[in-house]
N, C-alpha and C positions, 0 to 999 in steps of 0.2 A: 311555430318557427322554426323547426331543427335549425340548433346548434352546431354545426361545422366546425368553428374555428377560424372561420374567413375572417369574419370582422376584427377580431383578436390578433391574428398577423398582417393584416390593411393596419390595424392602430401601431403595431409595432414595428412594420416596415417605413410609415410616416417617421415615426420616432427615429430610428435609425437616419433616415436621411436628414430629418433636422440637425441630428449630431455632427454629423460627415459634414454638414454647412458650415456650422459652427466652427468646426475643430482648420477647415479648410481658411476662414475667416482670420481666424486667431492666427493660422501659419504665416497668411500674406502678412499680416498687421505685424507680427513681430521682424519677420524680413523687412518689413519697413521702418520698424525704431533700430533695430541693429544696424543697417545700411545708415539711417542720420546718424546715430552714437558713433560711428567707424570715422563718422565723417571729421571729427573731434580726434586732434593729434594727439592729446594727453588720455583720453578714454579708448584710444585706439590702443596706445602702448599700454597702460594697464590689463586690457583683455589681453594682449599680444603675452602680455606677462603672468597672466593666471594660466593661459592658456601652456606656456614651457612649462610652467610650475604641476600642472595637473599633467603632463606627460610623463616627467619623471616618477612620478608613483609616490606612493608613503615611504616619510623615512622613517628610518628605523627605530625602532621607540626602546630607550631602553626602561627596564623593569627590574625591580628587587623582590629576591625574592630570599625565603628565612629556609634554613638547612633544618634539621635535625635536631641540633643542639642551640639554637636561637640565632644561632648567628647569620648576619644580613649577606647574602651573595648578590653583589650588584652585577656582576658580568663584564665589567672592567677590567682589564687585563693588568693594573700595576695591582689591585687587591687580592694575594694569592694568599690565605689566611694558612694554607699549608707550606710556606717557606719563609714562614716566621723564625725567628732565633727562637 
């Protein structure tokens, strides 16, 4: 019996169909869970606030750095070592 790969391809095709069905069922289940959760006003408010925060993007992060002479450079405008007396 020559092996032309058709059995392997058929097995792969069945495996992909199963995965697609599982994905479709998971998506439907997730939609139902979100719909049920959104009926609770507190949960709806929390999710809405999180979406608003996510859309704002990441906040600026202050990072400290060290200069050649070992002085800490913070990036704060009030910290200007060259303007000292």
